[in-house]
Residue, then its C-alpha position, 0 to 999 in steps of 0.5 A: m133837357k134830354l128827351h126820354l127815348k125808348r127808341p130813336i126819333v127822327f124830326f124832319d121837315l120838307e120844303t116842297t113845290g107846293t101844298d098838294i099832297g098828291k101832286d107836289r114834290i120835295v125839293e129839300l129834306s132835313a132829318l134830325k135823328v135823336l138816339p136814346n143816348g142823346e146822340e144827334i145825327l142831322k142830315t139835310r139835302r136838296i132834291n131835284p123834284t123832276v118838275p118845275i118849282p112854282l115861283e110862289s113856292s120859291l119865294i117862300h123857301k128860296i129854292y129855285d129850279e137852278d138850285v136843284a138841277d144837279c141834285p139827286t131825285f127822291k128815287q135816288v135817295a129813297r132807300d137810304l132815307e128809308k133805312f135812316m128812318e127805320g125803327c124810329d118814331l117821327g117828330g116834326y111841326n105840322v107833320l100830321r097834316f102835310d109832311i108825313p102824307l107827302l113823304a108817304e106819297e114820295f115813297l110810294r112812287c118808289d114802290i116803298d110802303f112807308d108804314i107809320e102804324n108801329r111808330n109814335i108820331v109827335d107833332a110839336c105843332r099840335i102840342f103848341h096849338q092845344m096849349e098855346q095856339r100860335t105859329l112856328s116862329a112865335a113858338y120858337k120865340f115863346y119857348c126858347n126865347k130865340t129868333l128863328d133865323n132862316a125860317h122856311s129852310a128845312e134845316a132851321d125849321t127842323v132844329a127849331t122844332y126839336e128845341i121847341l119840343k124839349a122846351q114844351v116837355e119841360r114847361y108842360q109836364e106838370t101842367p093840367y089839361e082839361t079834355s073835351e069830356g071834362l077830365t083833367e089829365y097831364p098829357v105832356q110827358n117826357d115819353m114819346a108814347a104819351l106825346h103821340k097819344f096827345t098829338f096824333q089825330k088818327t085817320a084811315d088814310l094820311s090826308g083825311r079823305i077817309v076818316y073814322n066815325n064814332s063806331g070806328q068805321e072808315v067813312f068818306n070825308f068828302g063829296k056826296y058820300k061824306n060820313v058814309p061808310v066806305e064799305e057801304v059805298l063800295q057795295k052800293e056803287p062799285s064804280y066809285y072805287d074805279w073813279m077814285m083810282k083813276s082820279e088824282f087822289p093821293l096814292y096812300t088814299k088809294k092804297i087804303l081804299t084798296r085795302i078796305r075793298l079787298r077786306n070786304m071781298k074776303v068777308s063776302 
């Protein structure tokens, strides 16, 4: 089936040096742009992370230091990638928890503010886990009746995710879903805004260090001030801001923390 798109959507997947959003780097990126007319543009490239790739990571994605020694750094490809994704919605598998936060970190290191506020973000993993609750290879077998060859290669995972999403929309667009409030909805539709609403879990930052409480206030989601409003903490203990800025928190988290601090200063 063809996805109903009002603007392009880019499905992407990252292979990285590890799973720490604040520290680790991209070693391979694959991006599949799907245009509203159905045209598909697939780009895959390996990237020199400028740091050694741990053996445990290489054993998973099969990319070793020597494989990327002569590849461009992320800084060298960042502007072209930003342009490729400009004005596009985003899609992927587990992108909300990992790929988008890590990609945002890489962009920020290059002084590029990767904004997600005006994009629909569709996570096929969230649809899968909420409707069936399984893994990427199982999802590919379940929805597409195919075996995922070359799993953990960015290109294979990216293309598989695109095929899975199309199969999910076709399977579930007439399927009722009971919400936590006991309401019956039909959330899986051939519409990126509807899928964004169903899959996107909004946090104040991208890594879940700062989240929203039931009143819509930004609160810390870790440490001694967990569930305490950020503004309240910054007023009561201004040094907490300095500690976070000097610590190894993701750059995007620091950006949001600074935004809240400046907003509070304007109000006061």
